[in-house]
C-alpha positions in Angstrom: -3.9 58.1 -0.1 -5.8 57.9 3.3 -3.9 56.1 6.0 -6.3 53.2 6.1 -6.0 52.7 2.4 -2.3 52.7 2.7 -2.4 50.1 5.4 -4.6 47.8 3.2 -2.3 48.3 0.2 0.8 47.5 2.3 -0.9 44.4 3.7 -1.9 43.2 0.2 1.7 43.8 -1.0 3.1 41.8 1.9 0.6 39.0 1.2 1.8 38.9 -2.5 5.4 38.6 -1.3 4.7 35.9 1.3 2.2 33.8 -0.7 4.8 32.0 -2.9 6.6 31.2 0.4 3.4 29.8 1.8 2.8 27.7 -1.3 6.4 26.4 -1.3 6.1 25.1 2.3 4.8 21.5 2.4 1.6 21.0 4.4 2.9 19.3 7.5 -0.4 17.6 8.4 -0.7 16.1 4.9 2.8 14.8 5.0 2.3 13.3 8.4 -0.9 11.7 7.3 0.8 10.2 4.2 3.6 8.8 6.4 1.0 7.5 8.8 -1.0 5.9 6.0 2.1 4.2 4.5 3.1 2.8 7.9 -0.4 1.7 8.8 -0.8 0.0 5.4 2.4 -2.0 6.0 1.1 -3.0 9.4 -2.2 -4.2 8.0 -0.5 -6.0 5.2 1.8 -7.8 7.7 -1.3 -8.6 9.7 -2.9 -10.0 6.5 0.1 -12.3 5.9 -0.1 -13.6 9.5 -3.8 -14.2 9.1 -3.3 -16.1 5.8 -0.7 -18.3 7.5 -3.2 -19.0 10.3 -6.4 -19.4 8.3 -5.2 -20.6 4.9 -5.3 -19.5 1.3 -9.2 -19.3 1.2 -9.4 -16.6 3.9 -11.9 -13.8 3.3 -11.9 -10.1 4.2 -14.0 -10.6 7.3 -11.6 -13.2 8.6 -8.6 -11.1 7.8 -10.1 -8.1 9.6 -11.0 -10.3 12.6 -7.5 -11.8 12.9 -5.9 -8.4 12.6 -8.3 -7.0 15.2 -9.9 -4.3 13.2 -13.1 -3.8 11.3 -13.5 -4.0 7.5 -14.2 -0.3 7.6 -10.7 0.3 8.9 -9.2 -1.9 6.1 -11.1 0.1 3.5 -9.9 3.3 5.0 -6.3 2.3 4.0 -7.0 0.2 0.9 -9.3 1.1 -2.0 -10.8 -2.3 -2.2 -10.1 -6.0 -1.7 -7.9 -6.0 -4.8 -5.8 -3.2 -3.4 -5.1 -5.2 -0.2 -4.4 -8.4 -2.2 -1.9 -6.6 -4.5 -0.2 -4.9 -1.5 0.1 -8.4 0.1 1.6 -9.8 -3.0 4.1 -7.1 -3.3 5.1 -7.4 0.4 5.5 -11.2 0.0 7.7 -10.8 -3.0 9.8 -7.9 -1.7 10.4 -9.1 1.9 10.2 -12.9 1.6 10.7 -14.4 -1.8 13.1 -12.0 -3.7 15.6 -11.5 -0.8 16.2 -15.3 -0.5 16.6 -15.7 -4.3 19.0 -12.7 -4.5 21.0 -14.1 -1.5 21.5 -17.4 -3.3 22.4 -15.8 -6.7 24.9 -13.4 -5.1 26.7 -16.2 -3.2 30.4 -16.9 -4.0 29.7 -20.4 -5.5 30.9 -22.4 -8.5 28.5 -22.7 -11.4 26.8 -26.0 -10.2 26.4 -24.9 -6.6 25.0 -21.6 -7.8 22.3 -23.3 -9.9 21.4 -25.7 -7.1 21.4 -23.0 -4.4 19.1 -20.7 -6.5 16.6 -23.5 -7.2 16.7 -24.7 -3.5 16.0 -21.1 -2.3 13.0 -20.8 -4.5 11.5 -24.3 -3.7 12.2 -24.0 0.1 10.8 -20.5 0.3 7.5 -21.7 -1.3 7.5 -24.8 0.8 8.0 -22.9 4.0 5.1 -20.5 3.3 2.7 -22.6 1.1 -0.5 -20.8 2.1 1.0 -17.3 1.4 2.3 -18.5 -2.0 -1.0 -20.1 -3.0 -3.0 -17.1 -1.8 -0.8 -14.8 -3.9 -1.0 -17.0 -7.0 -4.7 -17.7 -6.6 -5.5 -14.0 -6.3 -3.1 -12.8 -8.9 -5.5 -13.4 -11.8 -6.6 -9.8 -12.3 -4.5 -7.5 -14.4 -2.9 -5.8 -11.4 -2.2 -9.2 -9.8 -0.6 -10.5 -13.0 1.6 -7.4 -13.1 2.8 -8.1 -9.6 3.7 -11.7 -10.3 5.2 -10.8 -13.7 7.3 -8.1 -12.1 8.7 -10.4 -9.5 9.6 -13.0 -12.1 11.2 -10.2 -14.2 13.3 -8.9 -11.3 14.7 -12.3 -10.5 15.3 -13.1 -14.2 17.2 -9.8 -14.7 19.5 -10.4 -11.8 20.1 -14.0 -12.9 20.8 -12.9 -16.5 23.4 -10.5 -15.2 25.1 -13.3 -13.2 25.0 -15.7 -16.2 26.4 -13.0 -18.5 29.3 -12.3 -16.2 30.0 -16.0 -15.8 30.0 -16.6 -19.6 32.1 -13.6 -20.4 34.6 -14.6 -17.7 34.9 -18.0 -19.5 35.2 -16.2 -22.8 32.0 -17.7 -24.1 29.2 -16.2 -26.1 26.9 -14.4 -23.5 24.2 -13.4 -26.0 21.7 -15.9 -24.7 22.0 -14.8 -21.0 18.7 -13.0 -20.9 16.5 -15.7 -22.6 18.2 -18.4 -20.6 17.6 -16.6 -17.4 13.9 -16.1 -18.2 13.6 -19.8 -19.2 15.2 -21.0 -16.0 12.9 -18.7 -13.8 9.8 -19.7 -15.8 10.4 -23.4 -15.7 11.4 -23.5 -12.0 8.4 -21.3 -11.0 5.9 -23.4 -13.0 7.2 -26.7 -11.8 7.2 -25.5 -8.2 3.7 -24.2 -8.6 2.6 -27.7 -9.8 4.5 -29.3 -6.9 3.1 -27.1 -4.1 -0.4 -27.8 -5.4 -0.2 -31.6 -5.1 3.1 -32.6 -3.2 3.5 -35.8 -5.2 7.2 -35.9 -4.4 9.5 -34.6 -1.7 11.0 -31.1 -1.9 14.5 -32.7 -2.1 13.5 -34.8 -5.1 11.9 -31.7 -6.8 15.1 -29.8 -6.2 17.2 -32.6 -7.6 15.1 -33.0 -10.8 15.1 -29.2 -11.4 18.8 -29.0 -10.8 19.5 -31.9 -13.1 17.5 -30.2 -15.9 19.0 -26.8 -15.4 22.6 -28.1 -15.1 22.1 -30.2 -18.2 21.2 -27.0 -20.0 24.2 -25.2 -18.6 26.7 -28.0 -19.6 25.1 -28.1 -23.1 25.7 -24.3 -23.4 29.2 -24.7 -22.2 29.9 -27.5 -24.6 29.4 -25.2 -27.6 30.8 -22.0 -25.9 27.4 -20.5 -25.8 27.3 -20.3 -29.6 24.0 -21.1 -31.4 25.9 -21.7 -34.7 28.1 -24.4 -33.1 25.0 -25.9 -31.4 23.1 -26.1 -34.7 26.1 -27.6 -36.6 26.7 -30.5 -34.2 24.8 -33.8 -34.4 21.9 -34.2 -31.9 21.3 -37.7 -30.5 19.7 -38.5 -27.2 22.1 -41.4 -26.6 25.8 -41.5 -27.4 26.8 -43.4 -30.6 27.8 -47.0 -29.9 31.4 -47.8 -30.4 
C-alpha cells in the first residue's frame, strides 16, 4: 500500500475509534444554553409574578413585558406562547408560595384540632396575601394544561394530608381506610370555599377560617366517634339535634 494510502487508512481507523468518544461527550454549548434558558425562564416567571402583583389579574402580555423590562419577542424566545408563560407562572406560584406554606402547616407538631385549623389558616392566608396572583392563576387555568397544573397542586396537598390523616388514625387504632377520600374532600371544599370568598370578600378572613375549621373539625369528630368505621356510622341513628330527655 502506498504511504499516502496507509496514512489515510490509519486516520480513518483512528476516527472510527474516537467517534464513539466524541458522541459520548455532551455538547458543552448545548448544556450551557439549556441551563441558561432554565435560569432565564425562572427570572422571567418571577418578573411576571411581580408584574401581576402590581398591575392585577387582568394584565396582558404587553404589560408583563413592559414591567419586566423586555420585549414580547424576548418572552417568546423563552416561552412557546402565552399559555406556556401562564402555566410556568402557575407552577411557580404553587411550588414556591402555596404548597410550601401548606406543607409547613401539615408537618407541624400539633394536636388534631390545631392541625386542622393551621392547615386551613395557611391556605386562606396565602390566598389573601396574594389575591391577584391567585385569581390570575385560577382565571387562566381553564385550558387543559392549566387545569392539569391546578389539579396537580390539589393532588399534591391532598396526598400529603392523607398520609398525615392515615398516621393519626392508625396511631389511635382507628380505621384509616377513608384517609385518602377524606383528604381530597377537605382540600376540595376548602379550595372552593376560599375561591368563592376571595372573589367577593363578603366576610372577614378570620370568619372564613372559623367556619371552615368548624365544618372540618365536625367531620373529624364524627369520624372519631365511630372509630373511622363506615359500618358503625351506618348503623347508628342520624339526627341533627340530640333527642330530648
